[in-house]
N, C-alpha and C positions, 0 to 999 in steps of 0.2 A: 676477377669476381666482382660484378658491380653490386651496390649496396643492395637491391631487391634480390639479387641471387643468394647474397648472404644470409639476409632475413629469412627468406624461403627455407634455406638450408637449416639454420638455426631451429628455425620453427618446427622443422621435420624431427630434428635431434631432440627437441625440448619434449615435444609430442611423445615419441616413443619412450623417451625415458620415464614420462609421466605415466604411460600406458602400464609400466612394469610394476608399479604401487597399487594398481586396481586388483578388488578381491578376486580370486581365481573360481569365479562361479561361471557356469555357462554363456549367461546372456553377454557377460564383458568380455569372454573369448571371442565371439564374433564381433562386438564393438572394437576390442583390440586390433583385430585383423582388418577390418574395415578402415579404421582409422590410421593405422600404420601404411594401408596402401594410399589413402586419398591424401595424406600429409606429405609422403614423400614424392608421391606422382606429379602434385602442384610444382614442387621446385624442379624435378627432372624435366617437366615439359617445358617450364620458363628456361632452363639451361639449353634445351634443344632449340627453342624458340630463338635465342641469340645467334646460332649458327643457320639460321633459316636458308632454306636455298632460294627464297622469293619472298615479297612482301606479305603474299597469302599464306605461304609457309608459316612465317613469323605470327600471324593473325590467328592462323588456325592451333598453333601449338599455345600460343597465349590463351585463347577462348579454353582450350582444354585445361590449362593451368587453374583459369578461373572457376572452372566448374567443379575441379578436384579441391578448390579451396573451399568453395560452398558446400561440398560435400563434408569436408573435415569440420567445418563450423557446426554443420548438422550433428555430426557425432559427438561433439564438444557438449553441445546444448543437451542432448540426450544423457550424457553422462551426468550432466550438471542436475538433470532432474532425478536422476536414478540414486544419487550419492545423497546422503542425509546430513552432510555437515558441511560448513562452509570450507572451501578451499582455494588458498591464495594462487596455487599455480595453475588450478584451472581457470579461474578469474583470468590471471596473465595471458593465458593461451587462447581462451575467447575473445578476448581485447585485440590480441594480435591477428587471429584470424580475420575477425572484422574489418582490421586495417589493412591487411593483406588483402582481402576482398575487393575493399574499396580500390586500392592502387590498382589490381589487376582489371578491374572494373572499368576504371579510368582509362588505361592503357587501350583496352578492348574498344571503347567507345571511340577513343581519338584516332585509333588507325582505322577504324571503320570509316569515320567520316572523311579521312584523307584518302580515299580511294580514288 
C-alpha cells in the first residue's frame, strides 16, 4: 500500500469514527450516510486505480476518487456550520480532506497532460 492509499484509508476510518459522535437527529443521519459513502469511496476508487487495466482506466478511477473527496469535504464543511462548538477532530478532518483533494487533483492534472 503506497502512502496515498494509506492516507485515504486512514481518512475514511477517522471520518467514520468521528461520525459516531454526531447527535442522533434526522439531519445528521443523512450527512452520516453520505459522508460515510464518499469518504470510503475515495479510497476504494484510488485502490482500484492502482490496478487499472489501462492509463485511461487509472485516470478515470483517480478522477472519481477526487470527486468523492470533494464531496467529503463538502459534508465536513456542512457539519462545521451546523455544530456550534469548536471541534479539533473536525478541523483535522477538514485539513486532511483539503490536502487529499489537492494531491488527487495534482495527479489528475498531471495524468491529463501526459496523454
